[in-house]
C-alpha positions in Angstrom: 2.2 3.1 -1.8 1.4 4.5 -4.8 0.7 2.3 -3.7 1.1 2.3 -3.3 0.8 -1.1 -2.5 0.3 0.0 -0.6 -2.4 1.4 -0.8 -6.2 -0.1 -0.5 -4.1 -3.0 0.5 -4.6 -1.8 4.1 -7.9 0.1 3.9 -9.8 -1.7 6.6 -12.6 0.7 7.1 -16.0 -0.7 6.2 -18.1 -2.8 8.5 -21.5 -2.9 6.9 -21.7 -6.7 6.5 -21.1 -7.9 10.1 -23.4 -8.7 13.0 -20.5 -8.7 15.5 -19.8 -5.0 15.2 -20.4 -5.2 18.9 -22.6 -3.2 21.2 -20.2 -0.3 21.1 -20.7 0.2 17.4 -24.5 0.0 17.7 -24.7 2.4 20.5 -23.7 5.6 18.6 -24.8 6.8 15.2 -21.9 8.0 13.0 -22.3 11.8 12.5 -21.8 11.7 8.7 -20.2 15.1 8.9 -19.0 17.7 11.4 -15.8 16.5 13.1 -15.8 13.6 10.7 -14.6 15.9 7.9 -11.7 17.0 10.1 -10.8 13.3 10.6 -11.1 12.8 6.9 -8.7 15.6 6.1 -6.3 14.3 8.8 -6.4 10.9 7.1 -5.8 12.5 3.7 -2.7 14.2 5.0 -1.4 11.0 6.6 -1.9 9.0 3.4 -0.2 11.8 1.5 2.8 11.7 3.8 3.2 7.9 4.0 3.0 7.4 0.2 4.9 10.5 -0.5 7.9 9.4 1.6 7.8 5.9 0.3 7.8 7.1 -3.3 10.9 9.4 -3.2 13.7 7.1 -2.2 14.8 6.8 -5.8 15.7 10.5 -5.7 17.9 10.0 -2.7 19.4 6.8 -4.1 22.4 8.2 -6.0 23.3 10.4 -3.0 23.2 7.4 -0.6 25.3 5.3 -2.9 27.9 8.0 -2.8 27.6 8.7 1.0 27.9 5.1 2.2 29.8 3.5 -0.7 27.6 0.4 -0.5 26.5 -1.8 -3.3 23.4 -0.9 -5.4 21.5 -3.9 -4.0 22.2 -3.2 -0.3 21.5 0.5 -0.7 18.1 -0.3 -2.0 17.2 -2.3 1.1 16.4 0.9 2.9 13.5 1.6 0.6 12.3 -2.0 0.3 12.5 -2.5 4.1 10.3 0.5 4.7 7.6 -0.6 2.2 7.9 -4.3 3.2 7.6 -3.6 6.9 4.5 -1.4 6.2 2.8 -4.3 4.4 3.8 -7.1 6.7 2.8 -5.3 9.9 -0.4 -3.6 8.5 -2.6 -6.5 9.8 -0.9 -6.3 13.2 -1.9 -2.7 13.6 -5.5 -3.8 13.6 -4.8 -5.8 16.8 -3.2 -2.8 18.4 -6.2 -0.6 17.4 -8.5 -3.0 19.2 -6.5 -2.9 22.4 -5.3 0.7 22.5 -7.6 2.7 20.2 -7.0 4.5 17.0 -5.8 7.8 18.5 -2.9 6.3 20.5 -1.8 4.0 17.7 -1.7 6.8 15.1 0.1 9.1 17.4 2.7 6.5 18.3 3.1 5.7 14.6 3.8 9.3 13.7 6.4 9.6 16.5 8.2 6.4 15.7 8.3 7.1 11.9 9.5 10.6 12.4 12.2 9.6 14.9 13.4 6.8 12.7 13.8 9.1 9.7 15.6 11.8 11.7 18.0 9.4 13.4 18.8 7.7 10.1 20.7 10.8 9.0 23.3 10.2 11.7 23.9 6.7 10.7 27.6 5.8 10.7 27.1 3.1 8.1 24.6 1.6 5.7 23.5 -1.1 8.1 22.3 1.4 10.6 20.7 3.5 7.9 18.7 0.4 6.8 17.6 -0.3 10.4 16.5 3.3 11.2 15.1 4.5 7.8 13.7 1.2 6.6 12.6 -0.9 9.6 11.9 1.8 12.2 10.4 4.2 9.7 8.4 1.4 8.1 7.0 0.2 11.5 5.8 3.7 12.3 4.0 3.9 8.9 2.5 0.5 9.5 0.8 2.0 12.5 -0.2 5.2 10.8 -1.6 4.1 7.4 -4.2 1.5 8.2 -5.3 3.3 11.4 -6.1 6.4 9.5 -8.2 4.6 6.9 -10.1 2.6 9.5 -11.1 5.6 11.5 -12.7 7.4 8.6 -15.3 4.7 8.2 -16.3 5.0 11.8 -17.3 8.7 11.4 -19.5 8.1 8.4 -22.3 5.8 7.2 -24.2 7.4 4.3 -21.2 9.3 3.1 -18.6 6.6 3.9 -17.6 6.0 0.3 -17.1 9.7 -0.4 -15.1 10.2 2.8 -12.9 7.1 2.3 -12.3 8.2 -1.3 -11.1 11.6 -0.2 -8.8 10.1 2.3 -7.3 7.6 -0.1 -6.7 10.2 -2.8 -4.0 11.6 -0.5 -1.7 8.7 -1.6 -1.6 9.9 -5.2 -1.2 13.5 -4.2 1.7 12.6 -2.0 3.6 11.0 -4.9 2.8 14.0 -7.0 4.0 16.6 -4.5 6.9 15.0 -2.7 9.0 14.1 -5.7 9.6 17.6 -7.1 9.7 19.1 -3.6 12.4 16.6 -2.5 14.5 17.3 -5.6 14.5 21.1 -4.8 15.3 20.4 -1.2 18.1 18.0 -2.1 19.8 20.6 -4.3 19.6 23.2 -1.4 20.1 21.2 1.8 21.6 17.9 0.7 20.2 14.4 1.5 20.6 14.8 5.3 18.9 18.2 5.4 16.1 16.9 3.1 15.4 13.9 5.3 15.3 16.2 8.4 12.7 18.3 6.7 10.7 15.2 5.7 11.0 13.9 9.3 9.4 17.2 10.4 6.6 16.8 7.9 6.0 13.2 9.2 5.9 14.6 12.8 2.8 16.6 11.8 0.9 13.3 11.5 1.0 13.2 15.3 -1.3 16.3 15.3 -3.5 14.6 12.7 -3.7 11.5 14.9 -4.8 13.5 17.9 -8.1 14.3 16.0 -9.0 10.6 16.1 -11.1 11.0 19.3 -13.8 8.5 20.2 -17.4 9.0 19.2 -19.0 8.0 22.5 -18.5 4.3 22.8 -18.2 3.6 19.1 -14.4 3.6 19.0 -14.0 2.0 22.4 -12.7 -1.4 21.5 -12.3 -2.3 25.2 -15.9 -3.6 25.1 -14.7 -6.6 23.2 -14.0 -9.8 25.1 -10.6 -11.2 25.7 -11.5 -14.2 23.6 -12.2 -12.1 20.6 -8.9 -10.3 21.0 -7.0 -13.5 21.3 -8.7 -14.9 18.2 -7.9 -11.7 16.3 -4.2 -12.1 17.1 -4.2 -15.7 16.2 -5.9 -15.1 12.9 -3.6 -12.3 11.6 -1.7 -14.8 9.5 -3.7 -17.9 8.9 -1.3 -20.5 7.3 -4.1 -22.9 6.8 -5.0 -20.9 3.7 -1.9 -22.4 2.0 -4.0 -25.6 1.6 -6.1 -23.8 -1.0 -4.6 -23.8 -4.5 -6.6 -20.8 -5.6 -5.3 -18.7 -2.8 -1.7 -19.9 -3.4 -1.9 -18.9 -7.0 -3.4 -15.5 -6.2 -0.9 -14.8 -3.4 2.0 -15.8 -5.7 0.8 -13.3 -8.2 0.8 -10.6 -5.5 4.3 -11.7 -4.4 5.6 -11.3 -7.9 3.9 -8.0 -8.3 5.5 -6.7 -5.1 8.9 -7.8 -6.3 8.5 -5.5 -9.3 6.5 -2.7 -7.7 9.4 -0.7 -6.1 11.8 -1.1 -9.0 10.5 1.7 -11.2 10.1 4.0 -8.2 13.6 3.3 -7.0 15.5 3.3 -10.3 13.5 5.5 -12.8 15.1 8.8 -11.7 18.6 7.2 -11.9 17.8 5.7 -15.3 16.6 9.1 -16.5 19.8 10.8 -15.4 21.8 8.0 -17.1 20.2 9.0 -20.4 21.1 12.6 -19.7 17.7 13.9 -18.6 17.9 16.7 -16.0 17.4 16.1 -12.3 14.2 18.2 -12.3 12.6 16.2 -15.1 13.8 12.9 -13.5 11.9 13.8 -10.3 8.9 14.8 -12.4 8.6 11.2 -13.7 7.7 10.1 -10.2 5.1 12.9 -10.0 3.6 11.6 -13.3 3.2 8.2 -11.7 1.3 9.9 -8.9 -1.0 11.8 -11.3 -1.7 8.8 -13.4 -2.4 6.7 -10.3 -4.8 9.2 -8.8 -6.8 9.5 -12.0 -6.7 5.7 -12.6 -8.0 5.0 -9.2 -11.1 7.0 -9.9 -11.7 5.4 -13.3 -10.9 1.8 -12.2 -13.2 2.3 -9.2 -16.0 3.3 -11.5 -15.7 0.6 -14.1 -15.0 -2.2 -11.6 -18.5 -1.8 -10.3 -19.9 -2.6 -13.7 -21.2 -6.2 -14.1 -19.7 -6.4 -17.6 -16.2 -5.9 -16.2 -14.2 -8.9 -15.0 -11.8 -7.5 -12.5 -9.6 -10.6 -12.6 -9.1 -10.3 -16.3 -8.6 -6.5 -15.9 -5.9 -7.0 -13.3 -4.1 -9.7 -15.3 -4.1 -7.7 -18.5 -2.8 -4.5 -16.8 0.0 -6.4 -15.1 1.2 -8.0 -18.4 1.1 -4.6 -20.1 3.0 -3.1 -17.2 5.6 -5.9 -17.3 6.1 -5.5 -21.1 6.5 -1.7 -20.8 9.0 -2.1 -17.9 11.2 -4.5 -19.9 11.6 -1.8 -22.6 12.5 1.0 -20.2 16.2 0.8 -21.2 15.2 1.8 -24.7 13.3 4.9 -23.7 15.9 7.6 -24.1 13.7 10.8 -24.1 11.7 12.5 -21.5 8.5 12.0 -23.5 9.0 8.3 -23.8 9.8 7.9 -20.1 6.8 10.2 -19.2 4.5 7.8 -21.2 5.9 4.9 -19.4 5.4 6.6 -16.0 1.8 7.2 -16.8 1.4 3.6 -17.8 3.0 2.3 -14.7 0.9 4.6 -12.5 -2.3 3.1 -14.1 -1.0 -0.5 -13.6 -0.3 0.1 -9.9 -3.6 1.8 -9.4 -5.5 -1.0 -11.0 -3.8 -3.6 -8.8 -4.6 -1.7 -5.6 -8.2 -0.9 -6.7 -9.3 -4.4 -7.5 -7.2 -6.4 -5.0 -9.8 -6.8 -2.3 -12.6 -7.3 -4.8 -10.7 -10.2 -6.4 -10.0 -11.7 -3.0 -13.7 -11.7 -2.2 -14.5 -13.3 -5.6 -12.0 -16.1 -5.1 -12.3 -16.9 -1.4 -15.6 -15.4 -0.3 -16.4 -12.3 1.7 -16.7 -14.2 5.0 -13.0 -15.2 4.6 -11.6 -11.8 3.7 -10.0 -10.9 7.1 -7.9 -14.1 7.1 -7.0 -13.9 3.5 -5.8 -10.3 3.8 -3.3 -11.0 6.6 -1.5 -13.7 4.7 -1.8 -11.9 1.4 -0.2 -8.8 2.9 2.6 -11.0 4.3 3.3 -12.5 0.8 3.4 -9.0 -0.7 5.7 -7.7 2.1 8.2 -10.5 1.4 8.2 -9.7 -2.2 8.8 -6.0 -1.4 11.9 -6.9 0.7 13.3 -9.0 -2.2 12.6 -6.9 -5.3 14.7 -3.7 -5.2 17.9 -5.3 -3.6 17.9 -8.1 -6.2 17.5 -5.5 -9.0 20.3 -3.5 -7.5 22.5 -6.6 -7.3 21.8 -7.4 -11.0 22.7 -3.8 -11.9 26.1 -4.4 -10.4 26.9 -6.7 -13.3 26.7 -3.8 -15.7 27.3 -0.1 -15.8 23.6 0.7 -16.2 20.2 -0.2 -14.8 19.0 -2.3 -17.7 19.1 -5.5 -15.8 17.0 -4.0 -13.0 14.2 -3.1 -15.4 14.4 -6.5 -17.2 14.0 -8.2 -13.9 11.1 -6.0 -12.8 9.4 -6.3 -16.1 9.6 -10.1 -16.1 8.3 -10.3 -12.5 5.4 -8.0 -13.2 4.5 -9.8 -16.5 4.6 -13.2 -14.7 2.3 -11.8 -12.0 -0.3 -11.1 -14.7 0.3 -14.4 -16.5 0.0 -16.7 -13.5 -3.2 -15.0 -12.4 -5.0 -15.7 -15.7 -6.3 -19.1 -14.5 -8.0 -17.3 -11.6 -10.7 -16.1 -14.1 -11.8 -19.7 -14.6 -11.5 -20.6 -10.9 -13.6 -17.6 -9.9 -16.6 -19.1 -11.7 -16.6 -22.0 -9.2 -19.0 -21.1 -6.5 -17.2 -23.3 -3.9 -13.9 -21.2 -4.3 -15.8 -18.1 -3.4 -18.0 -19.4 -0.6 -15.8 -22.0 1.1 -16.0 -21.9 4.9 -12.4 -22.0 5.9 -12.0 -23.8 9.2 -15.6 -23.1 10.2 -14.9 -19.3 9.9 -18.2 -17.3 9.5 -18.9 -13.7 8.8 -20.1 -13.3 12.4 -16.5 -13.1 13.5 -15.8 -9.9 11.7 -14.5 -6.9 13.5 -14.6 -3.3 12.2 -10.8 -3.2 11.8 -10.8 -6.5 9.8 -13.1 -5.4 7.0 -11.3 -3.9 4.0 -12.9 -1.0 2.3 -14.9 -2.2 -0.6 -17.7 -0.1 -2.2 -21.2 -1.3 -1.5 -21.9 -1.6 -5.2 -18.8 -3.8 -5.6 -20.1 -6.1 -2.7 -23.5 -6.3 -4.4 -21.8 -7.3 -7.6 -19.8 -10.0 -5.8 -23.0 -11.3 -4.2 -24.8 -11.3 -7.5 -22.1 -13.3 -9.3 -21.7 -15.8 -6.5 -25.3 -17.1 -7.0 
């Protein structure tokens, strides 16, 4: 969302390392092609739409300020609520997938999100706008995004990494395409007409979700016992993890990063217009973030598999660079300077997303990944709810957006700074292999495994011994 944070943060598609993939997974061989490529393209489109819609709120922001007359902070809640809801409810979608199947969950997600966006244009006030656009739209995307990434891994085995990579690349393309497109539509149809059209685009995800048909019994989660389902529900957010200092520190870093994440996306177009850069070039800055993020995902994914690369150090360094660069945004007064910043920020966001699950495995152990992800996403979601509204409130104290970028830069820099000790903690074998509450890798389900390249998992195993 982008992330992005959206981003691999909810990619729960690989199930190579578990014995309890259940009889339904063992009964059918993934086709590694054929209809699987149709599913991959469908997932690509959904990723493109979800991240594209999440990344363009900054372009609507001035229009919504004028339309509803709310404060800067409150107006930004619409955007932060959408992204925050997506993150917080992403683990819950795994539970729904087990009970109802991927196809139904994806179709419902598309319908809910499209309806929320469409109805938001009829909002009589900002409160209703926040409810419909942010929470309802975000809930639908929380059903769409992880479901689409999970299902790709079920159609592939030998080509799983390639297929997943293609699907995930839709996120960067969405940011690249939707920003200039929305700017053109905004000038022609206004903000309401533009959101109507975006709602129609989101509605097409229902068609994409309809392609997620079962492969024999492989996608039939009804074969799982009721006990397994109940355990899955109970383990979505495991608060016992808060007794582990290493997890607290890592989760706090993710919380700080999420506070800062949406601020450039939300305020960069407005800041560009403030320094008298055209609307078209202002929207192009968001596209540059998308281009940089797409390229950086590939590069980071490649180098993170190298044994000589410490992904914890890489993540901390990039976050501190991103924080410093964000603090200086008020001093970037040309399109060239802001473009360079956008490329830097895109690389920082891509790095965080690319190494997030790898670092969780290094710190807490592969067998504990499902439980750590749920609570980690929750911390990130809370940060997302807080960041943009607080930045908007700080901007109210001045006639510019300087305070917003200072706040975002400090939060992002601190996220990198507080995660520095994790490099030392990662060298302790007990922090990576601890058995939390007797949890073992036999309790994995396919939906609970986050997508990590096989080479990365081998690297984690190697460094853990």
